[in-house]
C-alpha positions in Angstrom: 5.2 16.8 3.9 3.5 18.7 0.9 3.8 18.1 -2.5 2.9 21.5 -3.4 5.3 23.2 -1.6 8.3 24.2 -3.4 10.8 21.6 -2.4 9.0 18.9 -3.5 7.8 20.4 -6.5 11.5 21.3 -7.7 12.8 18.1 -7.1 11.4 16.2 -10.5 14.6 14.7 -11.4 15.7 13.3 -7.7 16.0 9.6 -8.3 17.1 8.9 -4.5 15.4 10.6 -1.2 16.7 9.1 2.0 13.9 10.8 4.8 14.4 8.4 7.6 15.2 9.3 11.2 13.0 12.4 11.1 9.8 12.7 12.8 7.3 12.5 10.2 3.9 11.2 11.0 1.6 11.6 8.2 2.2 11.2 4.6 -0.8 12.6 2.6 -2.3 11.5 -0.6 0.5 12.5 -3.6 3.1 13.9 -1.5 5.4 12.4 -3.5 3.5 13.7 -6.9 6.3 15.4 -9.0 9.1 12.2 -8.3 8.1 10.6 -11.2 12.2 9.0 -11.6 12.2 8.3 -7.5 13.6 4.6 -8.0 14.4 4.2 -3.8 12.3 6.1 -0.8 13.4 5.5 2.5 10.7 6.6 5.0 12.1 4.3 7.8 12.7 5.4 11.4 9.8 7.8 12.0 6.9 8.4 13.9 4.6 7.4 10.8 1.2 6.5 12.1 -0.9 6.9 8.8 0.0 6.7 4.8 -3.1 8.0 2.7 -4.5 5.4 0.0 -2.4 7.1 -3.0 0.5 8.3 -0.9 3.0 6.7 -3.4 0.5 7.0 -6.7 2.8 8.6 -9.2 5.6 6.6 -8.3 6.2 3.8 -11.2 10.0 3.7 -11.0 10.0 3.2 -7.6 12.2 0.0 -6.8 12.7 0.2 -3.4 10.2 1.4 -0.7 11.4 1.5 3.2 8.4 2.2 6.0 9.8 0.3 9.0 10.7 1.2 11.9 7.3 3.3 12.5 3.9 3.3 14.0 1.7 2.3 11.1 -1.2 0.2 12.2 -2.3 -0.5 9.1 -2.2 -0.1 5.1 -5.2 1.2 2.7 -5.9 -1.4 0.0 -4.8 0.9 -2.7 -1.4 2.3 -1.0 0.6 0.1 -3.0 -1.6 0.3 -6.6 0.8 1.2 -9.9 4.1 0.5 -7.7 4.7 -2.1 -10.9 8.5 -2.1 -10.9 9.2 -2.5 -6.8 11.6 -5.0 -6.2 12.2 -4.8 -2.1 9.4 -3.8 0.5 10.3 -2.8 4.1 7.9 -3.1 6.9 9.4 -4.6 9.9 9.4 -2.8 13.1 5.7 -1.7 12.7 5.0 -3.3 15.8 1.8 -2.2 15.9 0.7 -4.1 12.7 -2.8 -5.3 13.2 -3.9 -5.6 9.7 -2.1 -6.7 6.6 -4.4 -8.9 4.4 -4.0 -9.2 1.0 -2.0 -6.2 0.8 0.1 -7.3 -2.0 -2.0 -7.5 -5.2 -1.8 -7.5 -9.2 -0.1 -4.3 -9.0 2.9 -5.5 -7.9 3.7 -8.4 -10.0 7.7 -7.6 -9.5 8.1 -7.7 -5.8 11.1 -9.8 -4.8 12.0 -9.2 -1.1 9.2 -8.6 1.5 10.5 -7.6 5.2 7.4 -7.4 8.0 9.4 -9.0 11.1 9.1 -7.6 14.4 5.5 -6.7 13.5 3.0 -8.3 15.9 1.6 -10.2 13.3 -0.8 -13.1 14.6 -0.8 -14.8 10.9 1.1 -14.8 7.7 -1.1 -12.4 5.3 -2.5 -13.7 2.5 0.8 -12.6 -0.3 -1.5 -12.7 -3.8 -0.5 -12.7 -7.1 3.7 -12.2 -6.3 4.9 -14.4 -8.4 8.3 -13.0 -7.8 9.1 -13.2 -4.7 12.3 -14.8 -3.5 12.6 -13.5 0.1 9.6 -13.3 2.8 10.9 -12.7 6.2 8.5 -12.6 8.9 10.9 -13.3 11.6 9.7 -12.3 15.5 5.9 -12.0 15.2 3.1 -13.7 17.1 2.2 -16.4 14.1 0.6 -19.2 15.8 -0.3 -21.2 12.6 0.1 -21.3 9.3 -2.8 -21.6 6.3 -2.4 -23.0 3.5 -3.6 -20.4 1.3 -1.2 -18.1 2.9 1.2 -19.3 0.2 -1.3 -20.7 -2.6 -4.1 -18.8 -4.3 -5.7 -20.5 -7.0 -3.5 -21.3 -9.6 -0.9 -19.1 -8.1 2.3 -20.5 -6.9 5.7 -19.3 -4.8 7.8 -21.1 -7.3 10.6 -18.5 -7.1 10.7 -18.4 -3.6 13.9 -19.0 -2.1 13.9 -17.7 1.2 11.1 -17.8 4.4 11.9 -16.9 7.4 9.6 -17.5 10.3 11.6 -18.0 13.2 10.5 -17.0 16.6 7.2 -17.1 16.2 4.5 -19.0 18.3 3.6 -21.6 15.6 1.8 -24.4 16.7 -0.2 -25.6 13.6 0.7 -25.8 9.8 -2.3 -26.4 7.9 -1.6 -29.4 4.8 
């Protein structure tokens, strides 16, 4: 993808973009910079290995982002910065995912659903500042223990959380 190409630059009013089931491997910084009205972006079922730090920087109206079923190993710290309206984040089936700590930040306060199942995670990621979370799916990972900090950070609690899926893991210990 290249935001300077004719295709992307002329789609500034686009709200829904589905690029799933393709052969994308690399999402570059500001690839989607001209898509200011985009609310839904599906990049699932590609071969994405790398998503650069500010790839989604200008997508301030984005509410649904699907990066599931790719080859992503880790996420840049500021990848999801400025996605203030994001409600649903799909990261499932990235079986090479090995770094996912403190990913959700103050810049994503409205995330309601988080899918990180089938990602080979060995621990529950620290999910910070997400007071709107209602649904978390961590099924079918390799989680062996759950730290109490995973769902509590200082005074932040998950009082809206309704669904927490942790089945098909290797949990042996849950911290108090």
